[in-house]
C-alpha positions in Angstrom: -132.9 -157.0 141.9 -131.0 -156.2 138.7 -128.0 -154.0 139.5 -128.3 -151.0 136.9 -132.1 -150.8 137.7 -132.6 -150.9 141.4 -131.1 -147.5 142.7 -132.4 -145.6 139.9 -136.0 -146.8 140.2 -136.1 -146.8 144.2 -135.1 -143.5 144.3 -137.3 -142.3 141.7 -140.3 -143.7 143.3 -139.4 -142.3 146.8 -138.9 -138.8 145.0 -142.2 -138.8 143.1 -144.1 -139.7 146.3 -142.6 -137.0 148.1 -143.0 -134.3 145.3 -146.7 -135.4 144.8 -147.4 -135.3 148.5 -145.9 -131.8 148.9 -147.9 -130.7 145.9 -150.9 -132.1 147.4 -150.5 -130.6 150.7 -150.1 -126.9 149.1 -153.2 -127.0 146.9 -154.0 -156.7 139.5 -154.0 -159.5 138.0 -151.3 -162.1 139.0 -148.3 -162.7 136.9 -149.0 -165.1 134.2 -147.3 -168.5 134.7 -144.3 -169.3 132.7 -145.3 -171.6 129.7 -145.3 -175.2 131.0 -143.3 -177.9 129.4 -144.1 -181.5 129.8 -141.9 -183.6 131.7 -141.5 -185.8 128.7 -140.5 -183.1 126.4 -137.0 -183.2 125.0 -134.8 -180.8 126.5 -132.4 -178.8 124.2 -128.5 -179.0 124.7 -127.5 -176.3 127.5 -126.0 -173.3 126.2 -122.4 -173.1 126.9 -121.4 -171.1 130.2 -118.8 -169.1 128.3 -121.5 -167.6 126.1 -124.5 -167.7 128.5 -124.7 -163.9 128.6 -125.0 -163.5 124.8 -127.7 -166.4 124.7 -129.9 -164.7 127.4 -129.5 -161.4 126.0 -130.4 -162.3 122.4 -133.7 -164.1 123.8 -134.7 -161.2 125.9 -134.1 -158.5 123.3 -136.5 -160.4 120.6 -139.2 -161.0 122.9 -142.5 -159.0 122.6 -143.4 -159.1 126.2 -142.6 -160.3 129.7 -143.9 -160.0 133.3 -141.4 -159.0 136.1 -142.0 -159.8 139.6 -139.5 -159.7 142.5 -138.4 -158.0 145.7 -135.4 -156.0 146.6 -135.3 -155.3 150.5 -138.6 -153.8 151.4 -139.5 -152.9 147.9 -141.5 -155.2 145.6 -141.9 -154.8 141.8 -144.7 -156.4 139.8 -145.1 -155.3 136.3 -146.2 -156.4 132.8 -144.1 -155.0 130.0 -145.4 -154.8 126.5 -143.6 -153.0 123.7 -146.2 -150.5 123.5 -147.6 -150.5 126.8 -147.0 -151.4 130.5 -149.0 -151.8 133.9 -148.2 -153.0 137.5 -147.0 -151.4 140.5 -144.0 -150.6 142.8 -144.5 -151.4 146.8 -142.4 -149.8 149.2 -142.4 -150.4 153.0 -145.9 -152.1 152.4 -147.2 -149.2 150.5 -148.2 -149.8 146.8 -148.0 -147.4 143.8 -149.9 -148.4 140.6 -148.1 -147.4 137.3 -149.6 -147.4 133.8 -148.0 -146.7 130.3 -149.6 -146.4 127.1 -147.2 -145.4 124.2 -145.1 -142.8 125.7 -147.8 -141.7 128.3 -147.0 -142.8 131.9 -149.3 -142.2 134.8 -149.1 -143.3 138.5 -152.1 -143.5 140.8 -151.9 -141.5 144.3 -153.2 -144.2 146.6 -152.9 -144.2 150.3 -149.5 -145.7 149.9 -148.5 -142.7 148.2 -149.7 -140.4 150.7 -147.7 -142.7 153.4 -144.4 -142.4 151.3 -144.9 -138.6 151.2 -145.2 -138.2 155.0 -148.8 -137.0 154.9 -150.7 -137.2 158.4 -153.1 -140.2 158.6 -156.5 -139.0 157.5 -155.6 -135.9 155.8 -157.4 -135.4 152.4 -155.8 -134.3 149.1 -157.3 -133.6 145.8 -154.9 -136.1 144.4 -156.5 -138.9 146.2 -157.5 -141.9 144.0 -156.3 -140.1 141.0 -153.7 -140.8 138.2 -151.1 -138.3 137.8 -149.4 -137.9 134.5 -145.5 -138.0 134.6 -145.6 -135.2 132.1 -147.2 -132.9 134.4 -145.2 -130.0 136.0 -145.6 -131.3 139.4 -143.5 -134.6 138.1 -140.9 -132.4 136.6 -137.6 -134.0 136.6 -139.1 -137.3 137.9 -141.1 -138.3 135.1 -138.2 -139.7 133.2 -137.2 -142.2 136.0 -140.9 -143.4 136.3 -140.9 -143.9 132.5 -137.7 -146.1 132.4 -139.4 -148.3 134.9 -142.2 -149.1 132.5 -140.0 -149.1 129.3 -139.7 -152.8 128.2 -136.6 -152.0 126.0 -134.8 -150.3 128.8 -135.7 -152.7 131.6 -134.8 -155.9 129.3 -131.9 -154.2 127.9 -130.5 -153.3 131.4 -131.0 -156.9 132.6 -129.5 -158.3 129.5 -126.5 -156.3 129.9 -126.3 -157.1 133.7 -126.4 -160.8 133.0 -123.8 -160.8 130.2 -121.0 -161.1 132.3 -118.0 -163.8 132.4 -117.5 -166.5 135.0 -120.8 -168.6 135.0 -120.2 -172.3 135.9 -121.7 -175.1 133.7 -125.3 -175.7 133.8 -127.2 -177.7 136.7 -130.7 -179.2 135.9 -133.5 -177.3 137.9 -137.1 -176.6 138.2 -138.8 -173.0 138.2 -142.6 -173.3 139.0 -142.8 -176.7 137.3 -141.0 -175.7 134.3 -137.7 -177.7 133.4 -134.9 -175.2 133.9 -131.1 -174.8 133.7 -129.4 -173.1 136.4 -126.2 -171.2 136.2 -124.1 -169.9 138.9 -121.7 -166.8 139.1 -120.3 -165.9 142.4 -123.3 -165.4 144.7 -125.6 -164.6 141.8 -127.6 -167.4 140.1 -129.9 -167.4 137.0 -132.3 -170.0 135.9 -133.3 -170.6 132.3 -135.8 -172.4 130.2 -134.3 -175.7 129.7 -135.9 -175.8 126.1 -136.4 -173.5 123.2 -134.9 -170.1 123.6 -133.5 -170.6 126.7 -135.4 -167.2 128.2 -134.6 -166.2 131.7 -137.0 -167.3 134.4 -135.4 -166.3 137.7 -132.5 -164.2 138.7 -131.3 -164.0 142.2 -128.5 -162.6 144.4 -128.2 -162.5 148.3 -127.3 -158.9 148.0 -129.8 -157.6 145.4 -132.8 -159.9 145.8 -134.6 -162.1 143.3 -136.6 -161.4 140.2 -139.0 -163.7 138.4 -139.8 -163.7 134.7 -142.8 -165.2 133.2 -145.3 -164.7 130.2 -142.4 -164.2 127.7 -144.1 -163.0 124.2 -147.4 -163.1 125.8 -148.6 -159.4 125.7 -151.3 -158.2 128.1 -152.2 -154.7 126.7 -152.6 -151.9 129.3 -155.3 -149.1 129.0 -155.1 -145.5 129.7 -156.8 -144.4 132.9 -160.5 -143.0 132.3 -160.3 -139.2 132.0 -162.5 -138.7 135.0 -159.6 -140.6 137.1 -156.9 -138.3 135.9 -155.9 -135.6 138.1 -156.7 -132.3 136.3 -156.2 -129.6 139.1 -153.1 -127.1 139.8 -150.0 -128.6 138.8 -151.2 -130.9 136.1 
């Protein structure tokens, strides 16, 4: 997973689960496929390895949307990032935590997975069960900003772009990512795959130490909607 993002988000998710669990005790659609390119389509000249970071960063920051999916150890991330909204989930140790952002408002859903991460006994009931919890609520104080960053397109894309903007990449090699002609660049144990044509946007990033992330649906927004009012938690601490 991308270096600047992983520690902050994984710790935030665990902390949010624990905090909501304590409060409770006291009271998708698959990722879009990358735009396909016909095998006969002309391939642009590969970006120079010495400036590949700038090329990737420029393309990412111009994007209107992207779907990010990947795994870091026991944690999975699957999120659709648009400029004005986002939706998706974090899955940790087999426990899924849905997340939605609309504008600057963010909610997470208290699922069985959240209860498990919070250490709640199996079968124990809570008024939070099945409810969306606002990250602006008092019970999420100190934790909301971390979750908001997870579904902030500008922050996440910016963090990824900065991480990839490092010297030392080797010359490109031809590759294929889910049927899309790609260019592979290596930098030590890290490897990134870019579109072979067009803006050379990122398709995949992998590292033995950090995991792998896949990127698809560039500039293909899938707007998210706020949870229905009846499904948003409104009890103590909300």
